[in-house]
Each structure stands twice: as structure tokens, then as C-alpha cells.
Residue frames as a rotation matrix with the C-alpha (Angstrom) as fourth column:
UNK 1
0.001 -0.412 0.911 -2.33
0.257 0.881 0.398 5.14
-0.966 0.234 0.107 11.07
UNK 2
0.340 0.009 -0.940 -0.97
-0.778 -0.559 -0.287 6.09
-0.529 0.829 -0.183 7.64
UNK 3
0.077 -0.159 0.984 -0.97
0.160 0.976 0.145 3.28
-0.984 0.146 0.101 5.10
UNK 4
-0.227 -0.148 -0.963 0.23
-0.928 -0.266 0.260 2.83
-0.295 0.952 -0.077 1.52
UNK 5
0.536 0.444 0.718 -1.34
-0.173 0.890 -0.421 -0.01
-0.826 0.101 0.554 -0.47
UNK 6
-0.385 -0.690 -0.613 0.88
-0.851 0.008 0.526 -1.87
-0.358 0.724 -0.590 -2.94
UNK 7
-0.156 0.296 0.942 0.08
0.147 0.950 -0.274 -4.66
-0.977 0.096 -0.192 -5.38
UNK 8
-0.943 -0.227 0.243 -0.26
0.242 0.036 0.970 -5.44
-0.229 0.973 0.021 -9.06
UNK 9
-0.523 0.812 -0.259 -3.31
-0.852 -0.490 0.184 -4.29
0.023 0.317 0.948 -11.07
UNK 10
0.167 0.689 -0.706 -6.09
-0.539 0.663 0.519 -6.75
0.825 0.294 0.482 -10.31
UNK 11
-0.694 -0.507 -0.511 -4.58
0.135 0.605 -0.784 -7.86
0.707 -0.614 -0.351 -6.98
UNK 12
0.238 0.906 -0.350 -7.53
0.672 0.107 0.733 -6.34
0.701 -0.410 -0.584 -5.09
UNK 13
-0.663 -0.587 -0.464 -5.65
0.736 -0.400 -0.546 -3.59
0.135 -0.704 0.697 -3.25
UNK 14
-0.754 0.440 0.488 -8.37
-0.283 -0.888 0.363 -1.01
0.593 0.136 0.794 -3.96
UNK 15
0.294 0.884 -0.363 -11.03
-0.027 0.388 0.921 -3.23
0.955 -0.261 0.138 -2.40
UNK 16
0.113 -0.334 -0.936 -8.84
0.911 0.412 -0.037 -3.85
0.398 -0.848 0.351 0.66
UNK 17
-0.872 -0.446 0.200 -8.04
0.362 -0.865 -0.348 -0.11
0.328 -0.231 0.916 0.94
UNK 18
-0.313 0.844 0.435 -11.77
-0.454 -0.535 0.712 0.67
0.834 0.025 0.551 1.08
UNK 19
0.493 0.483 -0.723 -12.36
0.331 0.665 0.670 -2.07
0.804 -0.570 0.168 3.68
UNK 20
-0.385 -0.710 -0.590 -9.52
0.882 -0.096 -0.461 -0.69
0.271 -0.698 0.663 5.84
UNK 21
-0.858 0.074 0.508 -10.97
-0.064 -0.997 0.037 2.83
0.509 0.000 0.861 5.51
UNK 22
0.126 0.991 0.039 -14.44
-0.328 0.005 0.945 1.61
0.936 -0.132 0.325 6.55
UNK 23
0.370 -0.016 -0.929 -13.11
0.661 0.707 0.252 -0.45
0.653 -0.707 0.272 9.49
UNK 24
-0.285 -0.652 -0.703 -10.87
0.957 -0.241 -0.165 2.26
-0.062 -0.719 0.692 10.96
UNK 25
0.689 0.697 -0.199 -12.92
0.674 -0.717 -0.180 5.31
-0.268 -0.011 -0.963 9.93
UNK 26
-0.159 -0.766 -0.623 -10.08
0.060 -0.637 0.769 6.89
-0.985 0.085 0.147 7.95
UNK 27
0.532 0.450 -0.718 -10.21
-0.615 -0.378 -0.692 8.22
-0.583 0.809 0.076 4.36
UNK 28
0.213 -0.396 0.893 -9.42
0.665 0.728 0.164 6.02
-0.715 0.559 0.419 1.36
UNK 29
0.401 -0.138 -0.906 -7.39
-0.369 -0.929 -0.021 8.38
-0.839 0.342 -0.423 -0.84
UNK 30
0.301 -0.262 0.917 -6.97
0.828 0.549 -0.115 7.66
-0.473 0.794 0.382 -4.54
UNK 31
-0.593 -0.605 -0.531 -4.79
0.281 -0.774 0.568 10.09
-0.754 0.188 0.629 -6.50
UNK 32
-0.775 0.366 0.516 -7.18
0.542 -0.036 0.840 9.87
0.326 0.930 -0.170 -9.46
UNK 33
0.263 0.931 -0.254 -10.06
0.925 -0.168 0.341 11.01
0.274 -0.325 -0.905 -7.23
UNK 34
0.108 -0.282 -0.953 -7.99
0.614 -0.735 0.287 13.90
-0.782 -0.617 0.094 -5.79
UNK 35
-0.891 -0.445 0.095 -7.06
0.325 -0.476 0.817 15.15
-0.318 0.759 0.569 -9.27
UNK 36
-0.445 0.795 0.413 -10.68
0.673 -0.007 0.739 15.06
0.590 0.607 -0.532 -10.41
UNK 37
0.391 0.619 -0.681 -11.89
0.918 -0.316 0.240 16.82
-0.067 -0.719 -0.692 -7.24
UNK 38
-0.215 -0.571 -0.793 -9.29
0.463 -0.774 0.432 19.61
-0.860 -0.274 0.430 -7.54
UNK 39
-0.947 -0.092 0.309 -9.99
0.322 -0.309 0.895 20.14
0.013 0.947 0.322 -11.25
UNK 40
-0.153 0.983 0.103 -13.77
0.823 0.069 0.564 20.13
0.548 0.171 -0.819 -10.65
UNK 41
0.521 0.361 -0.774 -13.46
0.807 -0.505 0.307 22.64
-0.279 -0.784 -0.554 -7.80
UNK 42
0.698 -0.252 0.671 -11.10
0.353 -0.694 -0.628 24.84
0.623 0.675 -0.396 -9.83
UNK 43
0.821 -0.461 -0.338 -8.42
0.247 -0.247 0.937 24.94
-0.515 -0.852 -0.089 -7.12
UNK 44
0.532 -0.712 -0.458 -5.03
-0.800 -0.599 0.002 26.49
-0.276 0.365 -0.889 -7.90
UNK 45
-0.453 -0.714 0.534 -3.37
-0.515 0.698 0.497 23.05
-0.728 -0.049 -0.684 -7.72
UNK 46
0.134 0.622 0.771 -6.17
0.392 0.681 -0.618 21.55
-0.910 0.385 -0.152 -9.82
UNK 47
0.919 0.209 -0.334 -5.75
-0.169 -0.557 -0.813 24.14
-0.356 0.804 -0.476 -12.56
UNK 48
0.062 -0.979 -0.195 -2.00
-0.926 -0.129 0.356 23.52
-0.374 0.159 -0.914 -12.57
UNK 49
-0.477 -0.186 0.859 -2.56
-0.087 0.983 0.164 19.75
-0.875 0.003 -0.485 -12.92
UNK 50
0.526 0.811 0.257 -5.19
0.228 0.157 -0.961 20.31
-0.819 0.564 -0.102 -15.64
UNK 51
0.459 -0.429 -0.778 -2.59
-0.807 -0.568 -0.163 21.96
-0.372 0.702 -0.607 -17.91
UNK 52
-0.661 -0.747 0.078 -0.71
-0.670 0.634 0.386 18.63
-0.337 0.203 -0.919 -18.04
UNK 53
-0.415 0.574 0.706 -3.82
0.203 0.815 -0.543 16.45
-0.887 -0.082 -0.455 -18.19
UNK 54
0.596 0.684 -0.420 -5.30
-0.211 -0.372 -0.904 18.43
-0.775 0.627 -0.077 -21.10
UNK 55
0.205 -0.616 -0.760 -2.11
-0.978 -0.155 -0.138 17.76
-0.033 0.772 -0.635 -23.10
UNK 56
0.874 0.193 -0.445 -2.25
-0.237 0.970 -0.045 14.07
0.423 0.145 0.894 -22.22
UNK 57
-0.137 -0.990 -0.036 0.93
-0.282 0.074 -0.957 14.42
0.950 -0.121 -0.289 -20.17
UNK 58
0.139 0.100 -0.985 1.65
0.808 0.564 0.171 12.92
0.573 -0.820 -0.002 -16.75
UNK 59
0.870 0.132 0.475 1.30
-0.163 -0.833 0.529 15.32
0.465 -0.538 -0.703 -13.84
UNK 60
-0.091 -0.996 0.005 4.86
-0.318 0.025 -0.948 15.87
0.944 -0.088 -0.318 -12.44
UNK 61
-0.086 0.001 -0.996 5.65
0.689 0.723 -0.059 14.00
0.720 -0.691 -0.063 -9.23
UNK 62
-0.916 -0.338 -0.216 6.25
0.388 -0.604 -0.696 17.20
0.105 -0.722 0.684 -7.22
UNK 63
-0.643 0.744 0.183 2.82
-0.669 -0.661 0.338 18.58
0.373 0.095 0.923 -8.15
UNK 64
0.086 0.662 -0.745 1.12
-0.048 0.749 0.660 15.24
0.995 -0.021 0.097 -7.44
UNK 65
-0.377 -0.305 -0.874 2.71
0.808 0.353 -0.472 15.15
0.453 -0.884 0.113 -3.98
UNK 66
-0.991 0.052 0.121 1.67
-0.094 -0.920 -0.381 18.78
0.091 -0.389 0.916 -3.32
UNK 67
-0.229 0.969 -0.089 -1.95
-0.667 -0.090 0.739 17.88
0.709 0.229 0.667 -4.18
UNK 68
0.097 0.199 -0.975 -1.68
0.362 0.906 0.221 14.78
0.927 -0.375 0.016 -2.00
UNK 69
-0.729 -0.450 -0.516 -0.26
0.638 -0.170 -0.751 16.69
0.250 -0.877 0.411 0.98
UNK 70
-0.792 0.536 0.294 -3.01
-0.524 -0.843 0.125 19.28
0.314 -0.055 0.948 0.60
UNK 71
0.108 0.874 -0.473 -5.54
-0.372 0.477 0.797 16.42
0.922 0.090 0.377 0.86
UNK 72
0.068 -0.105 -0.992 -3.97
0.656 0.754 -0.035 14.70
0.751 -0.649 0.120 3.88
UNK 73
-0.921 -0.376 0.102 -3.77
0.200 -0.681 -0.705 18.04
0.334 -0.628 0.702 5.73
UNK 74
-0.228 0.922 0.315 -7.58
-0.486 -0.387 0.784 18.08
0.844 0.026 0.536 5.96
UNK 75
-0.208 0.175 0.962 -9.32
-0.978 -0.058 -0.200 17.36
0.021 -0.983 0.184 9.29
UNK 76
0.775 0.631 0.037 -10.67
-0.631 0.775 0.012 13.94
-0.021 -0.032 0.999 8.26
UNK 77
0.515 -0.672 -0.532 -7.07
0.029 0.634 -0.773 12.65
0.857 0.383 0.346 7.92
UNK 78
0.268 -0.430 0.862 -6.13
-0.873 -0.486 0.029 13.53
0.407 -0.760 -0.506 11.49
UNK 79
0.424 -0.033 0.905 -6.31
-0.631 0.706 0.322 9.86
-0.649 -0.708 0.279 12.56
UNK 80
-0.482 -0.695 0.534 -4.71
-0.026 0.621 0.784 8.54
-0.876 0.363 -0.317 9.38
UNK 81
0.403 0.554 -0.728 -5.49
-0.796 -0.180 -0.578 7.57
-0.451 0.813 0.368 5.78
UNK 82
0.166 -0.311 0.936 -5.02
0.365 0.901 0.235 4.83
-0.916 0.302 0.263 3.19
UNK 83
-0.065 -0.275 -0.959 -3.17
-0.758 -0.612 0.227 5.79
-0.649 0.742 -0.169 -0.02
UNK 84
0.238 0.242 0.941 -4.24
0.371 0.872 -0.318 3.82
-0.898 0.425 0.117 -3.08
UNK 85
0.772 0.058 0.633 -2.46
0.636 -0.065 -0.769 4.29
-0.003 0.996 -0.087 -6.43
UNK 86
0.497 -0.674 0.546 0.43
-0.235 -0.711 -0.663 6.41
0.835 0.201 -0.512 -5.18
UNK 87
0.003 -0.626 -0.780 3.38
-0.797 -0.472 0.376 6.19
-0.604 0.620 -0.501 -5.14
UNK 88
0.949 0.306 0.081 3.83
-0.177 0.724 -0.667 4.14
-0.262 0.618 0.741 -8.33
UNK 89
0.595 -0.804 0.007 7.56
0.273 0.194 -0.942 4.67
0.756 0.562 0.335 -8.85
UNK 90
0.074 -0.686 -0.724 10.73
0.995 0.101 0.007 5.11
0.068 -0.720 0.690 -6.75
UNK 91
-0.790 -0.383 0.480 11.05
0.382 -0.918 -0.103 8.86
0.480 0.102 0.871 -7.63
UNK 92
0.067 0.892 0.446 7.46
-0.198 -0.427 0.883 9.40
0.978 -0.147 0.148 -6.46
UNK 93
0.668 0.153 -0.728 8.16
0.582 0.502 0.640 7.50
0.464 -0.851 0.246 -3.23
UNK 94
-0.335 -0.893 -0.300 11.30
0.926 -0.254 -0.278 9.56
0.172 -0.371 0.912 -2.62
UNK 95
-0.653 0.174 0.737 9.48
-0.007 -0.975 0.224 12.87
0.757 0.141 0.638 -3.14
UNK 96
0.447 0.894 -0.016 6.62
-0.073 0.055 0.996 11.73
0.892 -0.444 0.090 -0.88
UNK 97
0.419 -0.372 -0.829 9.05
0.849 0.485 0.211 10.55
0.323 -0.792 0.519 1.80
UNK 98
-0.655 -0.741 0.146 11.00
0.675 -0.661 -0.329 13.83
0.340 -0.117 0.933 1.73
UNK 99
-0.453 0.541 0.708 7.89
-0.224 -0.838 0.497 16.06
0.863 0.066 0.502 1.88
UNK 100
0.610 0.720 -0.331 6.18
0.109 0.337 0.935 14.02
0.785 -0.606 0.127 4.63
UNK 101
0.092 -0.683 -0.725 9.38
0.961 0.252 -0.116 14.00
0.262 -0.686 0.679 6.72
UNK 102
-0.742 -0.430 0.514 9.66
0.375 -0.902 -0.213 17.80
0.556 0.035 0.831 6.38
UNK 103
-0.083 0.773 0.629 6.23
-0.541 -0.565 0.623 18.25
0.837 -0.288 0.465 7.98
UNK 104
-0.622 -0.309 0.719 7.20
-0.782 0.224 -0.581 15.85
0.018 -0.924 -0.381 10.81
UNK 105
0.474 0.847 0.240 5.03
-0.805 0.527 -0.272 12.98
-0.357 -0.064 0.932 9.58
UNK 106
-0.718 -0.694 -0.051 5.66
-0.649 0.640 0.412 9.40
-0.253 0.329 -0.910 8.43
UNK 107
0.165 0.695 -0.700 4.01
-0.752 0.548 0.367 6.43
0.639 0.466 0.613 6.75
UNK 108
0.102 -0.063 0.993 3.33
-0.900 0.419 0.119 3.60
-0.423 -0.906 -0.014 9.24
UNK 109
-0.062 -0.051 0.997 2.75
0.094 0.994 0.056 0.67
-0.994 0.097 -0.056 6.89
UNK 110
-0.285 0.070 -0.956 3.21
-0.955 -0.106 0.277 -0.23
-0.082 0.992 0.097 3.23
UNK 111
-0.037 0.382 0.924 0.99
-0.321 0.871 -0.373 -3.27
-0.946 -0.310 0.090 2.64
UNK 112
-0.639 -0.261 -0.724 1.71
-0.768 0.154 0.622 -5.43
-0.051 0.953 -0.299 -0.41
UNK 113
0.388 0.784 0.485 -1.24
-0.546 0.619 -0.564 -7.54
-0.742 -0.046 0.668 -1.58
UNK 114
-0.543 -0.814 -0.207 0.77
-0.700 0.302 0.647 -10.29
-0.464 0.496 -0.734 -3.27
UNK 115
0.564 0.702 0.435 -0.84
-0.215 0.633 -0.744 -12.24
-0.797 0.326 0.508 -6.13
UNK 116
-0.437 -0.764 0.475 1.10
0.292 0.379 0.878 -14.22
-0.851 0.522 0.058 -8.79
UNK 117
-0.702 0.089 -0.707 0.75
-0.599 -0.611 0.518 -12.98
-0.386 0.787 0.482 -12.39
UNK 118
-0.906 0.337 -0.255 -1.03
0.049 0.683 0.729 -16.13
0.420 0.648 -0.635 -13.58
UNK 119
-0.458 0.767 -0.448 -3.75
0.834 0.196 -0.516 -15.67
-0.309 -0.610 -0.729 -10.94
UNK 120
-0.346 0.288 -0.893 -4.25
-0.060 -0.956 -0.286 -12.03
-0.936 -0.045 0.348 -11.96
UNK 121
-0.860 0.010 -0.509 -4.45
-0.509 -0.077 0.858 -12.91
-0.031 0.997 0.071 -15.65
UNK 122
-0.753 0.610 -0.246 -7.07
0.517 0.780 0.352 -15.59
0.407 0.138 -0.903 -14.91
UNK 123
-0.384 0.597 -0.704 -8.92
0.707 -0.301 -0.640 -13.27
-0.594 -0.744 -0.306 -12.52
UNK 124
-0.376 0.186 -0.908 -9.09
-0.267 -0.960 -0.086 -10.28
-0.887 0.210 0.410 -14.91
UNK 125
-0.860 0.029 -0.509 -9.55
-0.506 0.080 0.859 -12.07
0.066 0.996 -0.054 -18.23
UNK 126
-0.752 0.632 -0.187 -12.50
0.630 0.772 0.077 -13.94
0.193 -0.060 -0.979 -16.71
UNK 127
-0.579 0.548 -0.604 -14.39
0.142 -0.661 -0.736 -10.70
-0.803 -0.512 0.305 -15.99
UNK 128
-0.549 0.494 0.674 -17.49
0.764 -0.028 0.644 -9.90
0.337 0.869 -0.362 -18.03
UNK 129
-0.810 0.195 -0.552 -19.22
0.172 -0.822 -0.543 -6.50
-0.560 -0.535 0.633 -17.92
UNK 130
0.114 0.882 0.457 -22.64
0.982 -0.029 -0.188 -5.20
-0.153 0.470 -0.869 -18.86
UNK 131
-0.843 -0.479 0.246 -22.15
0.524 -0.835 0.171 -1.90
0.123 0.273 0.954 -20.66
UNK 132
-0.169 0.878 0.447 -25.85
0.286 -0.390 0.875 -1.11
0.943 0.276 -0.186 -20.20
UNK 133
0.799 0.584 0.145 -26.27
0.017 -0.263 0.965 -1.25
0.601 -0.768 -0.220 -16.38
UNK 134
0.186 -0.838 0.513 -22.66
-0.795 -0.436 -0.423 -1.57
0.578 -0.329 -0.747 -15.20
UNK 135
0.809 0.127 0.573 -23.01
-0.486 0.694 0.531 -5.00
-0.330 -0.708 0.624 -13.55
UNK 136
-0.095 -0.877 -0.470 -19.90
-0.937 0.238 -0.255 -7.20
0.336 0.416 -0.845 -13.54
UNK 137
0.906 0.336 0.258 -19.56
-0.391 0.897 0.205 -10.98
-0.163 -0.287 0.944 -13.48
UNK 138
-0.237 -0.971 -0.037 -16.79
-0.928 0.215 0.305 -13.58
-0.288 0.107 -0.952 -13.66
UNK 139
0.114 0.330 -0.937 -16.91
-0.748 0.650 0.137 -16.74
0.654 0.685 0.321 -15.75
UNK 140
-0.448 -0.346 -0.824 -15.55
0.196 0.861 -0.469 -18.81
0.872 -0.372 -0.318 -12.81
UNK 141
-0.925 -0.131 -0.358 -16.40
0.367 -0.057 -0.928 -17.00
0.101 -0.990 0.101 -9.58
UNK 142
-0.410 0.840 -0.355 -19.61
-0.082 -0.422 -0.903 -15.03
-0.908 -0.341 0.242 -10.30
UNK 143
-0.942 0.036 0.333 -21.07
0.332 0.237 0.913 -16.54
-0.046 0.971 -0.235 -13.50
UNK 144
-0.561 0.820 -0.115 -24.33
-0.824 -0.566 -0.017 -15.07
-0.079 0.085 0.993 -14.85
UNK 145
-0.016 0.643 0.766 -27.38
-0.362 0.710 -0.604 -17.36
-0.932 -0.287 0.221 -14.77
UNK 146
0.849 0.252 0.465 -27.36
0.343 0.407 -0.846 -17.42
-0.403 0.878 0.259 -18.59
UNK 147
-0.057 -0.991 0.118 -23.97
0.778 0.030 0.627 -17.38
-0.625 0.128 0.770 -20.32
UNK 148
-0.745 -0.407 0.529 -23.17
0.660 -0.566 0.494 -14.00
0.098 0.717 0.690 -21.87
UNK 149
-0.012 0.828 0.560 -26.37
0.345 -0.522 0.780 -12.34
0.938 0.203 -0.280 -20.57
UNK 150
-0.804 -0.286 0.521 -26.64
-0.286 -0.583 -0.761 -9.85
0.521 -0.761 0.387 -17.69
UNK 151
-0.618 0.570 -0.542 -28.75
0.765 0.595 -0.247 -11.13
0.181 -0.567 -0.803 -14.75
UNK 152
-0.576 0.345 -0.741 -29.93
0.381 -0.689 -0.617 -7.61
-0.723 -0.637 0.265 -13.93
UNK 153
-0.124 0.535 -0.836 -31.01
-0.522 -0.751 -0.403 -6.13
-0.844 0.387 0.372 -17.27
UNK 154
0.519 0.422 0.744 -30.80
0.244 0.761 -0.602 -8.96
-0.819 0.494 0.292 -19.82
UNK 155
0.818 -0.289 -0.497 -28.29
-0.572 -0.495 -0.654 -7.19
-0.057 0.819 -0.570 -22.10
UNK 156
0.759 -0.566 -0.323 -25.14
0.249 0.710 -0.658 -8.75
0.602 0.419 0.680 -23.55
UNK 157
0.797 -0.598 -0.089 -22.03
-0.022 -0.175 0.984 -9.16
-0.604 -0.782 -0.153 -21.38
UNK 158
0.844 -0.537 -0.009 -18.67
-0.061 -0.080 -0.995 -8.25
0.534 0.840 -0.100 -22.91
UNK 159
0.384 -0.844 -0.374 -14.96
0.893 0.235 0.385 -8.69
-0.237 -0.482 0.844 -22.20
UNK 160
0.951 -0.025 -0.308 -13.65
-0.050 -0.996 -0.075 -5.13
-0.305 0.087 -0.949 -21.81
UNK 161
0.670 -0.742 0.001 -10.43
-0.037 -0.034 -0.999 -4.18
0.741 0.669 -0.050 -23.60
UNK 162
0.152 -0.606 0.780 -8.79
-0.903 -0.406 -0.139 -3.50
0.401 -0.684 -0.610 -20.20
UNK 163
0.338 0.090 0.937 -9.46
-0.707 0.681 0.190 -7.10
-0.621 -0.727 0.294 -19.17
UNK 164
0.909 -0.053 -0.414 -8.13
-0.298 0.611 -0.733 -8.81
0.292 0.790 0.539 -22.30
UNK 165
0.816 -0.572 -0.086 -5.21
0.517 0.654 0.552 -11.13
-0.259 -0.495 0.829 -21.59
UNK 166
0.091 -0.831 0.549 -2.70
0.870 -0.202 -0.450 -9.17
0.484 0.518 0.705 -23.71
UNK 167
0.298 0.096 0.950 -3.68
-0.135 -0.981 0.142 -5.87
0.945 -0.171 -0.279 -22.05
UNK 168
0.979 0.092 0.181 -3.39
-0.193 0.145 0.970 -7.42
0.063 -0.985 0.160 -18.58
UNK 169
0.557 -0.830 0.025 0.07
0.824 0.556 0.106 -8.84
-0.102 -0.039 0.994 -19.44
UNK 170
0.002 -0.533 0.846 1.20
0.542 -0.710 -0.449 -5.39
0.840 0.459 0.288 -20.64
UNK 171
0.572 0.290 0.768 -0.05
-0.401 -0.717 0.570 -3.72
0.716 -0.634 -0.294 -17.45
UNK 172
0.967 -0.253 -0.032 1.73
0.173 0.559 0.811 -6.35
-0.187 -0.790 0.584 -15.34
UNK 173
0.277 -0.905 0.324 4.93
0.903 0.129 -0.410 -5.71
0.329 0.406 0.853 -17.30
UNK 174
0.080 -0.166 0.983 4.73
-0.010 -0.986 -0.166 -1.98
0.997 0.004 -0.081 -16.48
UNK 175
0.878 0.307 0.368 4.00
-0.362 -0.079 0.929 -2.83
0.314 -0.948 0.042 -12.83
UNK 176
0.782 -0.609 -0.132 7.04
0.605 0.691 0.396 -5.11
-0.150 -0.390 0.909 -12.49
UNK 177
0.013 -0.818 0.574 9.30
0.809 -0.329 -0.487 -2.53
0.587 0.471 0.658 -14.11
UNK 178
-0.239 -0.067 0.969 8.09
-0.047 -0.996 -0.081 0.63
0.970 -0.065 0.234 -12.35
UNK 179
0.374 0.606 0.702 6.18
-0.681 -0.334 0.652 -0.26
0.629 -0.722 0.288 -9.19
UNK 180
0.818 -0.020 -0.575 7.59
0.272 0.894 0.355 -3.52
0.507 -0.447 0.737 -7.84
UNK 181
-0.249 -0.968 0.018 10.91
0.455 -0.134 -0.880 -1.81
0.855 -0.211 0.474 -6.85
UNK 182
0.013 0.330 0.944 8.82
-0.653 -0.712 0.258 -0.01
0.757 -0.620 0.207 -4.18
UNK 183
0.880 0.310 -0.360 8.71
0.013 0.741 0.671 -3.31
0.474 -0.596 0.648 -2.28
UNK 184
0.117 -0.925 -0.360 12.46
0.868 0.272 -0.415 -3.14
0.482 -0.264 0.835 -1.72
UNK 185
-0.404 -0.226 0.886 12.24
0.006 -0.970 -0.245 0.62
0.915 -0.093 0.393 -0.98
UNK 186
0.318 0.632 0.707 9.73
-0.723 -0.320 0.612 0.10
0.613 -0.705 0.356 1.84
UNK 187
0.767 -0.187 -0.613 11.44
0.408 0.880 0.243 -3.10
0.494 -0.437 0.752 3.05
UNK 188
-0.285 -0.956 0.064 14.57
0.626 -0.236 -0.744 -1.00
0.726 -0.172 0.666 3.72
UNK 189
-0.455 0.192 0.870 12.41
-0.498 -0.864 -0.070 1.39
0.738 -0.465 0.489 5.76
UNK 190
-0.978 0.007 -0.207 11.10
0.151 0.711 -0.687 -1.57
0.142 -0.703 -0.696 7.79
UNK 191
-0.519 0.855 -0.014 7.45
-0.578 -0.363 -0.731 -0.75
-0.629 -0.371 0.683 7.12
UNK 192
-0.385 0.384 -0.840 6.62
-0.801 0.313 0.510 -3.30
0.458 0.869 0.187 4.39
UNK 193
-0.428 0.354 0.832 4.08
-0.418 0.738 -0.529 -6.00
-0.801 -0.574 -0.168 5.27
UNK 194
-0.731 0.126 -0.671 3.05
-0.623 0.279 0.731 -8.66
0.279 0.952 -0.126 2.73
UNK 195
-0.169 0.733 0.659 -0.28
-0.527 0.498 -0.688 -10.53
-0.833 -0.464 0.302 2.66
UNK 196
-0.875 -0.092 0.476 -1.32
0.259 0.740 0.620 -13.44
-0.409 0.666 -0.624 0.45
UNK 197
-0.516 0.674 -0.528 -3.79
-0.689 -0.693 -0.212 -11.90
-0.509 0.254 0.822 -1.99
UNK 198
-0.739 0.253 -0.625 -4.83
-0.365 0.629 0.686 -15.27
0.567 0.735 -0.372 -3.47
UNK 199
-0.875 0.428 -0.225 -7.02
0.446 0.536 -0.717 -15.96
-0.186 -0.728 -0.660 -0.44
UNK 200
0.093 0.978 0.188 -10.69
0.936 -0.151 0.317 -15.12
0.339 0.147 -0.929 -0.11
UNK 201
-0.028 -0.071 0.997 -11.27
0.173 -0.983 -0.065 -11.34
0.984 0.171 0.040 0.16
UNK 202
0.807 0.400 0.434 -12.32
-0.341 -0.285 0.896 -11.56
0.482 -0.871 -0.094 3.84
UNK 203
0.771 -0.591 -0.238 -9.26
0.624 0.628 0.465 -13.70
-0.125 -0.507 0.853 4.68
UNK 204
-0.113 -0.787 0.606 -6.97
0.751 -0.467 -0.467 -11.12
0.651 0.402 0.644 3.06
UNK 205
0.227 0.293 0.929 -8.66
-0.241 -0.907 0.345 -8.42
0.944 -0.302 -0.135 5.12
UNK 206
0.990 0.129 -0.064 -8.28
0.016 0.338 0.941 -10.50
0.143 -0.932 0.333 8.31
UNK 207
0.328 -0.942 -0.067 -4.54
0.939 0.333 -0.085 -10.82
0.102 -0.035 0.994 7.60
UNK 208
-0.216 -0.372 0.903 -4.28
0.375 -0.885 -0.275 -7.05
0.902 0.279 0.330 7.13
UNK 209
0.580 0.492 0.649 -6.17
-0.380 -0.542 0.750 -6.21
0.721 -0.681 -0.128 10.32
UNK 210
0.864 -0.343 -0.368 -3.95
0.502 0.620 0.603 -8.66
0.022 -0.706 0.708 12.24
UNK 211
-0.137 -0.944 0.302 -0.93
0.890 -0.250 -0.380 -6.64
0.435 0.217 0.874 11.03
UNK 212
-0.174 0.106 0.979 -2.48
0.010 -0.994 0.109 -3.27
0.985 0.029 0.172 11.86
UNK 213
0.667 0.549 0.504 -3.57
-0.488 -0.189 0.852 -4.39
0.564 -0.814 0.142 15.34
UNK 214
0.542 -0.526 -0.656 -0.45
0.612 0.782 -0.122 -6.31
0.576 -0.335 0.745 16.32
């Protein structure tokens, strides 16, 4: 079972990807993790990617797909995998589709964790982080016992720049422009499945497993 996870930043697709991986004993593959692993291990592909990363440039789609295909060719992917964070654009999806087809493979499902922008803005801008011990809280859903103070280590909780409302709105704008067209791309291939990401995390997961086991 080969799955691509789609959804806006903050929709919870990474969490669901990990839960799918744990449930079905298949790898959760994040492109960021693959890049770091290849660079750390000094592989040929990793060194090629590092040239772009060191200059602050995006790694070309063809090279990203080559690194990805190298990863999914490993033994632990024999029964499938969950892709998280790739593809992000139509050109990336087209390159991935072409390369996977050439090796006689295919993606089984593209799962879109659908959450309205206003929910994501409220969800992310309500996060508070402890820079000392790494604990995270939420002003509505997981409030600390004492406002602004970490339960675990007693240090101050902060609103990270990534979670500020303006930053979240900018990231959502990029998502709608670049990534949302993938929904139509995978709809045309008849593999898109949409779940309501505003539900409780376990309910979202139950909806996904119902799709995968139908």
C-alpha cells in the first residue's frame, strides 16, 4: 500500500502519516529526513543535493525524486510506504508519476486531510512552546497549569515565529497556490480520498483506516 499524504500546514497530516505507518508496519517517509540521512551518510545523491542546499537553493525535482526512489527501493518498503511532504507541486507529482510508472509501480491512495484555513490559523496561533525542554501546549486544547509557564520545567512559554498568525497565513497562501492543485491531479487519477481533519485525531485516523481497508 503506497500512500501520499496531502493537506495544508497544520492540518495534522504528519501525525496521521506516522499513525498509518505504525498501524500497517510500513515506513513513514519524509523528504526532509531522506535529504538529511543522505547528506549525513555522504551518499552520492546526498552530496549532489548538498550542493544546492549549501547555496540555499531548492533541490531540483528530478534529484529529489531520484533520492526518493532510492529510499523506496529498500527492503522495508516492500509492503508499502507513506509519503509525507512530497510531492508539493504539480511538476513534482508529474516527475514522480513518470518515474514510478517506469519501474512498474504506482501510488494507491492520495489522502487529503481537509481543514479550513480559519481552523488551522486558530490551531497554530494557539500553540505555545518551551524553548528550554521542547514541551508544547495550546491555549485552548492543552493549556499549561499556569498561564505562560511550562508544566515540565517551569520556564517561559513562547509563541514561535512559525506559529504567528501572519506567518501561518503566508504559508497557507503558498499551499493554496502550489500544493492544492495536487488535489485535482490525484482526483483525475481516481486515487484521491478526502477526510475531515477538523475531527478528533483518533476519528480522523478511523476515517483513514476505513478507506484503506475498504
